[in-house]
ZAMARGU-4260 file (C-alpha; in steps of 0.2 Angstrom, whole numbers, plus 5000, padded with zeros to 4 digits):
<rodrens>
0) 5044/5579/4734 | 5042/5599/4740 | 5037/5607/4756 | 5021/5609/4751 | 5016/5591/4749
5) 5023/5584/4764 | 5014/5597/4772 | 4998/5592/4763 | 5004/5575/4770 | 5010/5579/4786
10) 4991/5589/4789 | 4983/5571/4781 | 4992/5557/4795 | 4990/5568/4810 | 4972/5568/4809
15) 4975/5550/4804 | 4984/5550/4821 | 4970/5555/4830 | 4956/5543/4826 | 4968/5529/4828
20) 4970/5536/4846 | 4953/5538/4849 | 4952/5521/4843 | 4964/5516/4854 | 4956/5522/4870
25) 4937/5514/4862 | 4946/5496/4862 | 4957/5500/4879 | 4937/5503/4885 | 4935/5488/4876
30) 4947/5478/4884 | 4944/5482/4902 | 4925/5480/4902 | 4927/5466/4896 | 4940/5459/4908
35) 4953/5455/4894 | 4966/5464/4904 | 4977/5448/4904 | 4969/5438/4890 | 4989/5439/4884
40) 5000/5439/4901 | 5016/5443/4892 | 5023/5460/4880 | 5025/5463/4868 | 5022/5446/4862
45) 5008/5435/4866 | 5010/5420/4873 | 5026/5421/4867 | 5018/5422/4850 | 5015/5435/4839
50) 5001/5430/4831 | 4992/5423/4849 | 4984/5405/4851 | 4966/5400/4851 | 4968/5383/4862
55) 4971/5378/4875 | 4985/5366/4866 | 4995/5380/4856 | 5001/5387/4873 | 5019/5383/4882
60) 5020/5371/4891 | 5022/5378/4911 | 5016/5394/4904 | 5009/5399/4920 | 5022/5398/4932
65) 5033/5404/4921 | 5022/5422/4915 | 5020/5424/4932 | 5038/5423/4937 | 5044/5435/4919
70) 5030/5447/4931 | 5039/5445/4947 | 5055/5448/4939 | 5049/5461/4930 | 5040/5472/4946
75) 5055/5469/4955 | 5063/5482/4944 | 5049/5493/4942 | 5051/5494/4962 | 5067/5499/4960
80) 5063/5514/4951 | 5051/5518/4958 | 5063/5519/4973 | 5077/5530/4964 | 5060/5543/4962
85) 5058/5542/4980 | 5040/5531/4978 | 5046/5520/4991 | 5028/5518/4998 | 5021/5512/4980
90) 5039/5503/4977 | 5033/5492/4994 | 5015/5489/4987 | 5021/5485/4971 | 5034/5468/4980
95) 5022/5464/4993 | 5007/5463/4976 | 5001/5445/4978 | 4988/5446/4965 | 5000/5443/4952
100) 5007/5426/4958 | 4988/5421/4956 | 4989/5416/4935 | 4974/5420/4922 | 4968/5403/4915
105) 4968/5404/4897 | 4953/5413/4887 | 4955/5412/4867 | 4941/5427/4868 | 4952/5439/4881
110) 4965/5435/4870 | 4961/5440/4854 | 4952/5455/4862 | 4968/5458/4870 | 4977/5457/4854
115) 4966/5468/4844 | 4968/5482/4857 | 4987/5479/4853 | 4986/5479/4835 | 4974/5495/4834
120) 4991/5501/4847 | 5004/5498/4833 | 4995/5508/4820 | 4995/5521/4832 | 5009/5518/4834
125) 5013/5520/4812 | 5003/5534/4812 | 5015/5544/4826 | 5031/5540/4818 | 5022/5546/4801
130) 5017/5565/4809 | 5035/5566/4814 | 5042/5564/4797 | 5033/5576/4788 | 5032/5585/4804
135) 5048/5595/4798 | 5043/5603/4783 | 5039/5614/4798 | 5055/5617/4805 | 5061/5633/4796
140) 5043/5640/4800 | 5038/5633/4816 | 5047/5626/4825 | 5034/5619/4835 | 5029/5607/4829
145) 5042/5595/4826 | 5047/5598/4845 | 5030/5592/4849 | 5029/5577/4837 | 5045/5569/4847
150) 5040/5574/4862 | 5025/5567/4857 | 5032/5550/4847 | 5044/5549/4865 | 5029/5547/4874
155) 5022/5533/4864 | 5036/5523/4866 | 5032/5526/4887 | 5015/5523/4885 | 5021/5507/4874
160) 5033/5503/4892 | 5020/5507/4903 | 5007/5497/4896 | 5020/5482/4900 | 5018/5489/4917
165) 5001/5485/4919 | 5001/5469/4914 | 5014/5464/4923 | 5008/5471/4939 | 4990/5464/4935
170) 4982/5480/4929 | 4987/5487/4947 | 4974/5500/4948 | 4985/5519/4949 | 4995/5514/4935
175) 4980/5509/4923 | 4975/5529/4928 | 4992/5533/4922 | 4989/5523/4906 | 4973/5536/4904
180) 4980/5551/4907 | 4994/5549/4898 | 4983/5545/4882 | 4975/5560/4885 | 4990/5569/4886
185) 4995/5561/4867 | 4978/5567/4862 | 4978/5585/4864 | 4999/5584/4858 | 4991/5576/4841
190) 4977/5589/4842 | 4991/5604/4845 | 5001/5602/4830 | 4989/5598/4821 | 4980/5614/4824
195) 4995/5623/4823 | 4996/5619/4806 | 4981/5622/4800 | 4983/5639/4810 | 5004/5643/4808
200) 5001/5658/4797 | 4984/5663/4802 | 4978/5679/4811 | 4972/5680/4832 | 4955/5684/4835
205) 4953/5697/4851 | 4949/5685/4864 | 4932/5686/4875 | 4940/5681/4890 | 4928/5677/4899
210) 4923/5663/4888 | 4941/5657/4887 | 4940/5657/4906 | 4924/5644/4906 | 4931/5635/4894
215) 4948/5631/4904 | 4938/5626/4916 | 4926/5615/4909 | 4941/5609/4902 | 4948/5604/4917
220) 4930/5598/4924 | 4931/5585/4910 | 4951/5580/4916 | 4942/5576/4935 | 4926/5568/4928
225) 4938/5556/4920 | 4949/5552/4933 | 4938/5551/4945 | 4930/5540/4933 | 4944/5529/4934
230) 4943/5528/4950 | 4925/5520/4948 | 4928/5509/4936 | 4946/5502/4950 | 4934/5501/4964
235) 4921/5491/4951 | 4935/5481/4949 | 4937/5476/4967 | 4921/5477/4973 | 4916/5462/4958
240) 4932/5450/4963 | 4920/5450/4979 | 4905/5448/4973 | 4907/5438/4956 | 4891/5436/4948
245) 4880/5450/4956 | 4884/5467/4946 | 4867/5474/4951 | 4875/5476/4969 | 4895/5483/4963
250) 4887/5501/4959 | 4882/5499/4979 | 4896/5493/4985 | 4909/5507/4978 | 4902/5519/4988
255) 4906/5538/4986 | 4919/5538/4973 | 4902/5535/4963 | 4893/5548/4972 | 4906/5564/4967
260) 4908/5556/4947 | 4892/5556/4947 | 4888/5574/4954 | 4902/5582/4947 | 4892/5576/4928
265) 4877/5587/4934 | 4894/5601/4935 | 4901/5596/4917 | 4884/5599/4911 | 4880/5613/4921
270) 4898/5623/4913 | 4895/5617/4897 | 4879/5624/4895 | 4883/5643/4902 | 4899/5639/4890
275) 4888/5635/4876 | 4877/5651/4878 | 4891/5663/4878 | 4899/5656/4862 | 4880/5657/4852
280) 4883/5675/4859 | 4899/5679/4854 | 4901/5668/4837 | 4893/5665/4823 | 4881/5647/4818
285) 4895/5642/4806 | 4907/5646/4815 | 4920/5633/4822 | 4919/5637/4837 | 4897/5637/4837
290) 4901/5617/4826 | 4912/5609/4841 | 4901/5615/4855 | 4886/5609/4848 | 4899/5593/4845
295) 4904/5592/4863 | 4887/5594/4870 | 4878/5583/4860 | 4895/5570/4866 | 4889/5575/4886
300) 4872/5571/4882 | 4878/5554/4874 | 4889/5551/4891 | 4875/5556/4900 | 4865/5542/4893
305) 4878/5529/4897 | 4878/5534/4911 | 4864/5531/4915 | 4863/5513/4907 | 4877/5507/4916
310) 4868/5512/4935 | 4853/5506/4931 | 4856/5490/4922 | 4868/5484/4927 | 4885/5491/4921
315) 4884/5481/4903 | 4901/5481/4894 | 4898/5491/4878 | 4890/5504/4887 | 4907/5507/4900
320) 4916/5506/4882 | 4908/5520/4877 | 4907/5529/4892 | 4926/5528/4889 | 4925/5534/4871
325) 4914/5548/4875 | 4925/5555/4887 | 4940/5556/4879 | 4930/5564/4862 | 4921/5576/4875
330) 4939/5581/4879 | 4946/5582/4859 | 4931/5592/4857 | 4936/5605/4872 | 4957/5607/4869
335) 4951/5611/4852 | 4938/5621/4853 | 4949/5630/4866 | 4964/5633/4853 | 4950/5639/4840
340) 4945/5652/4852 | 4957/5664/4846 | 4961/5660/4827 | 4940/5657/4825 | 4930/5665/4809
345) 4916/5674/4812 | 4915/5680/4829 | 4901/5692/4830 | 4903/5711/4824 | 4904/5720/4841
350) 4904/5708/4852 | 4923/5700/4853
</rodrens>
């Protein structure tokens, strides 16, 4: 296979990997919003099977006690690891967490929802492996592409292990947040290697420092907003355990974290309005930055709509999943925009 053919395949599988990572985030959002996170109490199998059961009669004998014992054993190993790295308080919290001792009742819908989430993750994993294989066609010209591809595959493996910890700790809040941030990091690396493959032999344009600065600030605010949004979700999970069946009271009981999330949403909108104006001023209408900024702005508006739906229509699960997906799309578009600002065609004459 020629180098040119390998590089073409790299771009294709890298793009497939990016799309599949967004699919993983969506699937994770569906799992979280539907309460299916513990649908499979073990990992990587589901109730000890590669194809999950559909009826309680297919479950292993004494499965509840067996999986609780397995979770406790894995959590003790994880706590010892945290002790080694100096996180003794976190280790103590995990050791003393009694929620992991409460077994989950079997629910076929939740089990298959979680199983579908894992299948999407497997597809993304295979795409990442192929991306790594074809990345070596750039080893002599852009060494950063294979290096980052190796790092990304390692992160995917770590993400898979962390997913098992998410299950064993019974969805411990801070681990779920780390799980989400790591997903964004993997997505960012995939986008970056794709961008490098498209533009490594293209000359950079003169960059407007103000545009770059605002773009960086916008990206940072979006990441902070995602973290706070994850905190909101965790608080709602905690509140819902005490107010089951009263979804209309959950948001009112969350407290300041929801108010902070809503306030920062205004900040996200304002900073992106400013960035939109700067890009319209400095780049042609059909340039990549303008197209990316238009897409980003549309995603932000849709995200605000889903946020309103979540606030005033008792947190419907479909809106929760859409909200998470839109947040990741905003992040991905903003990051890709930042990468393209330096090598974008369509700069208006005399302005940059």
